N, C-alpha and C positions, 0 to 999 in steps of 0.2 A: 588819819594819814599824817605821817611824819616830814616836812619841809625838806629831807634827807632821800626820802620813798620816792614825793612827785620829783624834785628837781629830776630824781635819776629817769622815773618815767617820761617824764618833759626832753631829754635826753637821745634814751633807747627810740622811743616812735618821730624824733626830726630827724635822727642819722637815719631809719631804718626808710625814709622817707624819702630823703636826700643819694641812696645809692641807687646808681646805675641795673638796671639789669631791665629783661624782655622775655615776655614770659612764666614769668615766675622764674629763670634763672638769669644767676653774673657767671659771666665768663674766665677767669682771670689766668691768661700768656704767662707761666712761667719760662722759665729762660736759662740756661744753665750756660756758664760764659766759663772760659781756661783763668788759671791766677792772674797777674800783674809773673810774666815772666815769661810764661809759657809761649811756642809757639804759637799761631793765632787767638793770639789774649781775646780778642775780643768777638771770634766765630761761638755765635750759639751752637754748641753738641747738641746739646739736652735742648730740646723744645716742647714742650707740650699743653694742655688746651684743657684748665680747669672748669670744668658745670656745674659750677655748686646749686642743685634746686631747695630754694625757697619757704617750696610747699612736703614736696616728701620726704624730705630729709638726708639728699644723698649727695655721694660727687660721680661726677664721670670721668674716666682720667683719658683723652686721648693725645695717644704722641703725634706727635708730624715729624715724618723724615726730613735729620736736615740735608739731602743733597738734593730734596726738588730742585729742575730750576724752574727760575723764574725769567723771562723773556724780557720782562719793563727793566730790567735792575742791570740782565744779561749776569748774572751769576745763583752762588744757592739760594735758596732760602734763608739759611745758617750765617750769612756773612749782614745780612740786611740790618741787623745790629749795630756792624759798622761803619755803615751806610750812612745811617740814618737813628739810627736809638730803637731807642722804645716805638716811639710815633710808628718810625717805618715795618719794624716786625708786626705792631698790631695792625697796623695795616694791610701787610703782604696774608698777614691770616686770615682776617676778615675777605679779604678775597678768593686763596681756594676754599675756603669754607662754610662759608655764605653765611656766617656766627656775625653778630656785632663782640667783641675784644672789649671789652669793658674796661679791662686795666690789666697792667703786666708788673710781675716780683723777678728781677733782676738776678739769679742771684752765683760769685765766682764758686772753681770748684775749691779753691781751699778757705771759704768761708765753712764753703759744706763740710769738710775734712772737721774743718775746726767745730763749723755745731754737730759732729754725732761726736765729737772727745768730747766737747759739751754735757753731752745726755747721756754720757759714761756706756761710750757705744750703741748699738742695735742687734736687732733678729732677725741677721735675708732666710727665709724657707726661699733654698740652690737649689733650680728645678733641675739641673747637667751639670754636671761634674761635667768642667773642663780643662785642659790645662793650654797655656798662652805663652809659647816657647818665645817669643818676637815683642812685651812688655816694655814702653820704649823708661832707661835709666831718665828720672830727672835730673837735669844736667848734662845730657851724657853728648848733647841732639849734637854736634857742633863737633866732637872726639874720633881721632883717625883714627885711635884705639893700632898706636906701632904701627901702618901701616897691611895691618891685617885688612884684606879684601869683603871681608860678611860684618867686619861690623856685629863683632857678636859683643864689644867690651861695651857699646848704645843697649844689648835690652836684659833681661833675666827673665824667667819660667817663673808668673803663677802658674797658683791651682787652687780649685775651688772641688768642692768634696758635694754632691746632692747631697739634700736634706737641710735641717735647722744650723746654722752658722750662726755664730758671736760675733761681731764684726767693731775695731777699732773705723776711724777716719778713716786710714793709711787703707784698712784693707776697705773698708765701705769704695773710698776712692778708687781701687782698682778694680776691685769687680765691674766697676762701672765703664772705668774708660775703658778695658778688654777690646781688644777688635781680631784679633789674631789665635781665638779659643777653639779647639776642637770639638765636634761635637755636636758640632752645625749652632757657632754659639758666636761664630766670624763676620753673624750677619746683622744690619742694623737694625734687624725686626728683632733678633735673639736680644741687642744690645739697647733699642727701647726696651721690650719688656721689667732688664733687669733691674733701668734706671724710675722704671716705678716699682720697683718692689723698693729698691730701699727708697725711698720720694715716700713711701707705704710705712711704711716698717720707723723710719724720719717720726711721721706724724704722730701713726700708735704711739711714740715713744712717750712725746709732745705732750700727747694729749693722758697718757695711766698716770691714775697720783702716785707714782715714784717720784713727779717732776710737780704735775701740778701741786704737789703739798710740801712743796718741798725749796723754798727760797731762794737758797745758794745755789741750787742747779739749773733754776730760772734766772738767773739778775746774770747767769754765767753764758748762757744762752743769748740774752736780752745784748748784753755787749757789743754778741757773735753780729746777731743781724742786725744791730744799729748800725754799726760801721760797715758792712759789703755786704749790705741787698740795697736795691737798690728799686724802688717803686712809687709808681699815682697812686698809689691809694694813698688816701686822706684819713686822717683817726678815728674819726667816725667812721667809715665803711670799714677799717680796719678793726673794727670791733664791733660790728655786725655781723663781720663775715667769721669776725672769731665763736661769736654765738653759735652759729647755726653750725661747724664743724665741730664747738661741742657737744652738740646734739645728736649727729654724727654718730651707731652704733655699729662704727660697723661694716653702713656700707654702702661702699663707695669700689667703682665698678672700673678696668685699665682697659683701654683698647689700643689695642693695637692695626696698621689702617687694613686689610685684609693682602693677601696677595691680587695681581689681575686687574684691580683696579689703578696702579702704578706701573711702571713698564723701564726697565732703565735701555736705553738706548743708544747702539753701538756708539763710541766715544770718537767725537768729528768737530770740525772748526765751529762748527754750526752751536757745540753746546765751549766753545775750549778747548779740547780729547778730555772733559774732566767726564767722571763718574758720572749720572745725574741720575734720576729719576723724574720722567714727563706721563700725565695725563694716558690713559689708552685709549680713554673715547676724547679725545685731543681737544676735551674742556674738561673744567674740575666737576661739571653733574653729576655724574656718579659719586664723587666722593664727594662733592656736595649731599647726593642720596639717601649716601652711607650715615652720615653724620649723623641727619636728620633723623635715621631708624635707629640711631645707638641714645639721643637724649629725645624720649617724650617728655611731651609734655600738658 
């Protein structure tokens, strides 16, 4: 055995033994926040828990609805990052899911767009055709539209056709952010499903031969990630998880919280007159039981 091989095996064994996990799973909280200059820049409107199995070579992606009301901070869960950074976000997700949140990754929407462009675009299988006539135009959030009471100059119309769509970063960002689409695409559940599709598409493109064997493209992606992604993963842990993800051959399951577990109570002073979700059972037990059923040990 060469010295190089011996050192590599030693590094791998040491790194693998230090990675945090429970019951053979590593849970990583993925947070997507608005880019600098965007309204609500530190609100994490994308919240997803990635549970990576170290034994079954699989990943489960579970979307966390951004509008879940958290009494302890008297705010929605998507504001946890604003109030307490990664630490508070992880703590609150642990509270409602009962799962240990070992690591977190925070990515802003501008880098999300840049990563896709660095990859040369992604392929998305759009589930439903939809049109959104009220997609906000960046930079016109405070435009008075020359007195137009409908403020039409603040919005543009976007449309997506059902089926395979090839998207650059700007188009994928609009696909993810859209909130007012027709054909039942105006709900948080639909939006979370679109987020999962784009994240899965990024993963597929990053792990494709066209990317892995293209040093120029890898360098471009790494520069974006290095400059714009916040994480508490150390280098050795990233190496271990990267190897685990490379071994996964499409075994990724995406899930959103089923209707009925969370309810939308009437807007009231109790919730600062906001649109929120609360647990139908009165506590988080039903949500936690559903999550456990989705993550076999």
